[in-house]
C-alpha positions in Angstrom: 50.7 -28.1 52.2 51.3 -31.4 54.3 51.2 -34.5 52.1 48.5 -37.3 52.5 49.0 -39.8 53.8 46.0 -42.1 53.7 47.7 -44.7 50.9 50.6 -45.4 53.6 48.9 -46.9 55.5 48.3 -50.7 54.0 52.4 -50.4 54.1 53.1 -49.6 57.4 53.9 -52.3 60.0 52.6 -52.6 63.3 56.2 -51.8 64.5 56.3 -48.8 62.9 54.1 -47.8 64.8 55.4 -48.5 67.8 58.4 -46.7 66.5 56.1 -43.5 65.7 54.1 -43.9 69.5 57.6 -43.4 70.9 59.1 -40.7 69.1 55.3 -39.1 70.1 56.0 -40.1 73.6 59.6 -38.7 73.5 58.3 -35.6 72.3 56.3 -34.6 75.4 59.6 -33.9 76.7 62.0 -32.5 74.3 61.6 -31.8 70.5 64.5 -34.2 69.6 64.1 -37.7 71.0 67.3 -38.8 71.7 68.1 -42.2 69.6 69.6 -44.3 72.9 65.9 -43.7 74.4 63.8 -44.9 71.6 64.0 -48.6 72.3 62.3 -48.0 76.0 59.7 -45.3 74.5 58.5 -47.7 71.5 58.8 -51.0 73.0 61.3 -52.3 70.4 64.7 -53.7 70.7 67.5 -51.5 69.5 67.7 -53.5 66.3 63.9 -53.5 65.5 64.5 -49.3 66.0 67.0 -49.1 63.6 65.3 -50.7 61.4 61.8 -49.0 61.9 63.6 -45.8 61.6 65.0 -46.6 58.2 61.3 -47.1 56.7 60.0 -44.6 58.5 62.7 -41.6 57.9 62.0 -43.1 53.8 58.4 -42.4 54.0 58.9 -38.7 55.8 57.3 -39.6 58.9 60.3 -39.0 61.0 62.9 -36.5 60.6 66.4 -36.6 62.2 69.7 -34.6 63.4 73.1 -35.1 64.2 74.4 -32.0 65.5 74.8 -32.8 69.2 73.1 -36.1 69.5 71.6 -38.4 66.9 67.5 -37.0 67.5 64.4 -37.5 65.9 61.2 -35.8 65.5 57.8 -36.7 63.9 57.0 -34.9 61.3 53.5 -33.6 60.9 52.7 -36.5 58.3 54.0 -38.9 61.3 51.7 -37.4 63.5 48.4 -37.8 60.5 49.3 -41.5 60.0 49.1 -42.3 64.2 46.2 -40.2 64.1 44.3 -41.7 61.2 45.3 -45.2 62.0 43.4 -44.9 65.3 40.4 -43.4 64.4 39.9 -45.8 61.8 40.8 -48.6 64.4 37.6 -46.8 66.3 35.6 -47.2 63.2 34.8 -44.1 62.9 35.6 -43.4 59.5 36.3 -46.2 56.6 37.3 -45.0 53.7 39.8 -41.6 52.5 38.6 -39.3 50.1 39.8 -35.9 48.2 41.0 -32.6 49.6 38.1 -30.4 50.5 40.1 -27.3 51.6 43.8 -26.6 52.8 44.2 -23.5 54.7 47.6 -21.8 57.2 46.2 -23.8 60.1 44.0 -26.8 59.0 43.7 -29.4 55.9 40.3 -31.0 55.5 39.4 -34.0 53.6 35.9 -36.1 52.9 36.1 -39.3 54.6 33.6 -42.2 54.5 31.9 -44.0 57.5 28.5 -44.3 57.9 27.7 -41.3 55.2 29.9 -38.7 53.6 32.0 -37.1 56.6 34.9 -34.2 56.5 38.4 -34.9 58.6 39.7 -32.0 59.5 44.2 -31.9 60.5 44.8 -29.3 62.9 48.6 -27.6 61.6 48.3 -24.7 64.1 51.6 -23.8 65.4 54.3 -26.4 62.6 55.1 -23.2 60.7 54.5 -20.0 62.9 54.8 -21.8 66.5 55.9 -19.0 68.2 53.0 -16.8 67.1 50.4 -19.5 67.8 51.9 -20.1 71.1 51.3 -16.8 72.0 48.2 -15.7 70.6 45.8 -19.0 71.4 44.3 -19.3 74.6 44.7 -23.0 74.9 48.6 -22.6 74.9 49.6 -19.7 76.7 50.0 -20.9 80.0 52.3 -23.9 78.7 56.2 -22.6 78.6 57.3 -26.0 77.5 54.7 -27.2 74.2 55.3 -28.6 70.9 53.4 -27.9 67.4 52.2 -31.0 68.3 50.6 -30.3 71.5 49.4 -26.8 69.9 48.0 -28.5 66.9 46.6 -31.5 69.4 44.9 -29.2 72.4 43.6 -27.0 69.2 41.2 -29.9 68.0 40.5 -30.9 71.3 38.9 -27.6 72.3 37.4 -27.1 68.8 35.7 -30.9 69.2 34.4 -30.1 72.6 32.9 -26.6 71.7 31.7 -28.4 68.5 30.1 -30.5 70.9 28.6 -28.0 73.4 27.1 -26.4 70.6 25.4 -28.5 68.3 22.9 -29.0 67.5 21.1 -25.7 69.2 23.8 -23.5 66.7 24.2 -24.2 63.2 27.9 -25.8 63.3 29.1 -29.0 62.0 27.7 -32.4 63.9 31.5 -33.1 65.8 31.5 -37.5 65.1 34.7 -38.0 66.7 38.5 -37.1 67.5 41.9 -38.0 67.8 45.4 -36.4 68.4 45.0 -33.5 65.8 42.4 -34.6 63.5 38.2 -34.0 63.8 35.5 -35.8 62.0 32.9 -34.4 61.5 29.8 -34.0 59.4 30.7 -32.7 55.8 28.3 -29.4 55.4 26.6 -29.0 52.1 26.8 -25.7 50.3 29.1 -22.6 49.1 31.5 -20.3 51.2 29.8 -17.4 51.5 33.2 -15.5 50.1 32.3 -17.6 47.0 28.6 -17.0 47.6 26.6 -14.4 45.2 23.2 -13.9 46.9 20.2 -12.6 45.1 18.9 -9.3 46.0 16.4 -10.7 48.1 18.2 -13.0 50.0 20.8 -10.6 51.8 19.7 -9.0 54.6 17.8 -12.7 55.1 21.3 -14.5 55.4 22.6 -11.9 57.3 19.7 -12.4 60.0 20.7 -15.8 59.8 24.0 -15.3 60.5 23.6 -12.7 63.0 21.0 -14.9 64.5 23.5 -18.1 65.2 25.6 -15.7 66.9 23.9 -14.9 69.6 22.7 -18.7 69.8 26.3 -19.0 70.1 26.2 -16.4 72.8 23.3 -17.6 74.8 25.4 -20.9 74.7 28.4 -19.9 76.2 30.8 -19.2 73.1 31.5 -16.0 71.0 33.1 -17.0 67.6 36.4 -14.6 67.8 37.2 -15.7 64.1 34.2 -14.9 62.1 34.5 -13.6 58.5 33.3 -14.9 55.5 36.0 -17.7 54.9 34.1 -19.6 57.9 30.6 -19.6 56.8 28.6 -22.1 54.4 25.8 -20.9 52.8 23.3 -23.6 51.3 18.9 -23.3 50.4 18.8 -25.1 54.5 20.3 -21.8 55.7 24.1 -21.3 56.7 27.1 -23.2 58.6 29.8 -21.7 61.1 32.5 -23.7 61.3 36.6 -23.2 62.3 36.0 -22.8 66.2 39.4 -23.4 68.0 40.1 -19.9 68.5 36.1 -19.3 70.3 36.2 -17.9 74.2 33.8 -18.2 76.7 31.3 -15.4 77.1 32.8 -14.8 80.4 36.1 -14.0 79.3 37.8 -10.9 79.7 37.8 -9.9 75.9 34.4 -11.9 75.3 32.1 -8.1 74.4 35.5 -7.3 72.2 35.8 -10.5 70.2 31.7 -10.5 69.6 32.0 -6.5 68.7 34.9 -7.8 66.2 32.6 -10.6 64.7 29.5 -8.3 63.9 31.6 -6.0 62.5 33.4 -8.7 60.2 30.1 -9.8 59.5 28.2 -7.0 58.5 31.0 -5.3 56.8 31.3 -8.0 54.3 27.8 -7.7 53.7 28.1 -3.9 53.4 30.9 -3.9 51.1 29.5 -6.6 48.7 25.8 -5.6 49.0 25.9 -1.8 49.8 22.3 -1.5 48.4 21.1 -3.7 50.9 23.1 -3.1 53.9 21.5 0.5 55.5 24.5 3.0 57.5 22.0 2.7 60.3 22.6 -0.9 61.1 25.8 -0.6 63.5 27.6 -3.9 64.8 27.6 -2.3 68.6 24.0 -2.4 68.7 23.9 -5.8 67.6 25.8 -6.6 70.2 24.3 -4.9 73.0 21.0 -6.8 72.1 23.2 -10.4 72.1 24.7 -9.6 75.3 21.2 -8.5 76.9 19.6 -12.1 75.2 16.9 -9.4 73.2 18.1 -10.2 69.6 15.3 -11.3 67.2 15.8 -9.7 64.1 17.5 -7.4 62.4 14.3 -5.1 61.3 14.7 -2.5 64.4 18.6 -1.9 63.9 18.3 -1.8 60.2 
């Protein structure tokens, strides 16, 4: 888990952010930024760069190496600080709260503005950059990218998709985005994987999920990573989250991903509630109905 940096903001000077932004700018060209280039990138004097580097190193915001040359790179905490400060200056958020969820590819915190919101830091590529770079469409066409670029592109992509889907599809309302961070509405309810539905609710909730998958398809997207871990359930219905890997419906593998999403969801319900999910309910039938925009309810397929 990357350390929460919200408490560092009051301790940092304007020039500290100049230094961090300078390292960020230099990382567009190389993972490690040569010390001699930092005055130009950060618009600081040599002496000021030395002082600010010492402060940022002490706070774990940058990392130093001196094998072939003296170079510096942002830690994820340094990137978090830059994104968080920008969101505060834009009045997107005003208070920072407790963690809501920590995963392999993201950290989510409660934040506040005019109402409780959620701040999601994308972490794609930080620990397994080569695998993510190879697998994700939003980086596969770029031969020279860093974890920073990968995480930022994931955030941009997810934010854009949420803006296209909301409110037609039950997804979190997007509020703002900067670098690798997205601010969205805080979801109410419980993760589907931790929910125990009543007997009479099982097929109804499954039908809600399939209906949302169908609406997303009609709006041009397949989630491509559906599971019981990215669905929230509450009294009002369901909310589907985590969309950075979604593909447009004209993607060459969209049909395959749609079937996999449906297989994952139907399979989960069948394993957890075997007495309520009939064997006749086939993911392939549901996929064909969604692709032809004919899906209305589960009754026809159950």
